[in-house]
Rosetta silent file (secondary structure, phi, psi, omega in degrees, C-alpha in Angstrom):
SEQUENCE: MRLVAESVQAETDALARVTVLEEELADVRSKAGARMKELIASNKALDDEIARLV
SCORE:     score description
SCORE:     0.000 S_00000001
   1 L     0.000  -35.447  179.714    9.585   29.303   23.313 S_00000001
   2 H   -62.886  -38.849  179.204    7.591   26.099   23.264 S_00000001
   3 H   -63.970  -38.099  178.375    5.380   27.426   20.468 S_00000001
   4 H   -64.830  -45.225  179.724    8.426   28.212   18.366 S_00000001
   5 H   -62.128  -41.523  178.700    9.815   24.713   18.914 S_00000001
   6 H   -65.192  -40.103  178.942    6.441   23.171   18.028 S_00000001
   7 H   -65.439  -42.159  178.621    6.209   25.293   14.888 S_00000001
   8 H   -63.468  -42.476  179.290    9.714   24.338   13.821 S_00000001
   9 H   -65.063  -41.330  178.657    8.930   20.657   14.414 S_00000001
  10 H   -62.804  -41.069  178.599    5.671   20.921   12.465 S_00000001
  11 H   -66.340  -41.343  178.132    7.501   22.548    9.563 S_00000001
  12 H   -61.476  -44.868  178.681   10.208   19.874    9.655 S_00000001
  13 H   -62.681  -42.340 -179.641    7.578   17.129    9.642 S_00000001
  14 H   -64.492  -42.318  179.277    5.709   18.775    6.768 S_00000001
  15 H   -65.299  -37.160  177.422    8.880   19.125    4.695 S_00000001
  16 H   -64.398  -41.877  179.450    9.744   15.475    5.315 S_00000001
  17 H   -65.596  -39.864  177.752    6.276   14.436    4.160 S_00000001
  18 H   -60.820  -42.098  179.182    6.581   16.617    1.058 S_00000001
  19 H   -60.796  -44.755  178.729    9.868   14.911    0.223 S_00000001
  20 H   -62.222  -44.981 -179.518    8.256   11.481    0.540 S_00000001
  21 H   -65.090  -37.357  177.237    5.307   12.539   -1.613 S_00000001
  22 H   -63.937  -39.484  177.904    7.602   13.996   -4.280 S_00000001
  23 H   -65.660  -42.340  178.290    9.482   10.685   -4.441 S_00000001
  24 H   -63.204  -42.316  179.464    6.217    8.747   -4.713 S_00000001
  25 H   -63.529  -42.257  178.235    4.988   11.073   -7.467 S_00000001
  26 H   -61.611  -39.475  178.640    8.229   10.679   -9.406 S_00000001
  27 H   -65.234  -44.541  179.352    7.867    6.892   -9.159 S_00000001
  28 H   -63.008  -43.265  178.984    4.256    6.992  -10.368 S_00000001
  29 H   -62.983  -40.430  179.635    5.189    9.272  -13.274 S_00000001
  30 H   -63.309  -45.966  179.372    8.045    6.983  -14.241 S_00000001
  31 H   -64.786  -40.085  179.148    5.810    3.908  -14.207 S_00000001
  32 H   -65.090  -40.549  178.408    3.086    5.733  -16.148 S_00000001
  33 H   -63.086  -42.627  178.699    5.596    6.852  -18.761 S_00000001
  34 H   -64.316  -41.631  179.925    6.904    3.318  -19.189 S_00000001
  35 H   -65.697  -39.610  177.956    3.364    1.959  -19.493 S_00000001
  36 H   -61.911  -41.187  177.962    2.471    4.602  -22.079 S_00000001
  37 H   -62.194  -40.927  177.419    5.496    3.599  -24.160 S_00000001
  38 H   -61.510  -45.438 -178.607    4.383   -0.048  -23.976 S_00000001
  39 H   -66.109  -38.534  177.867    0.861    0.860  -25.069 S_00000001
  40 H   -63.784  -43.398  178.702    2.110    3.024  -27.935 S_00000001
  41 H   -63.908  -41.605  178.840    4.331    0.187  -29.168 S_00000001
  42 H   -64.080  -42.491  179.072    1.447   -2.262  -28.867 S_00000001
  43 H   -62.588  -42.056  178.558   -0.862    0.108  -30.740 S_00000001
  44 H   -63.556  -41.879  178.801    1.695    0.509  -33.527 S_00000001
  45 H   -62.606  -40.702  177.973    2.066   -3.262  -33.788 S_00000001
  46 H   -66.431  -41.148  176.366   -1.713   -3.628  -34.037 S_00000001
  47 H   -60.058  -43.321  178.765   -1.882   -0.887  -36.682 S_00000001
  48 H   -63.261  -40.551  179.580    0.828   -2.665  -38.666 S_00000001
  49 H   -65.889  -42.216  177.899   -1.028   -5.976  -38.378 S_00000001
  50 H   -62.976  -44.682  179.491   -4.286   -4.374  -39.536 S_00000001
  51 H   -61.586  -37.034  179.725   -2.516   -2.728  -42.479 S_00000001
  52 H   -68.312  -36.071 -176.962   -1.002   -6.072  -43.430 S_00000001
  53 H   -80.351  -22.953 -175.809   -4.381   -7.807  -43.310 S_00000001
  54 L   -85.010    0.000    0.000   -6.276   -5.136  -45.248 S_00000001
């Protein structure tokens, strides 16, 4: 019975860790997406400036 309880606890702990990691991954993806949008806008502004100067 003890082995079953230990297995259940290990599974519960693993699922909790997975949940935390999924939240962290979602946060990283969100930040990366926002940064990519900033870089794309900056790149477009630089392209426009180059076109204006040429």
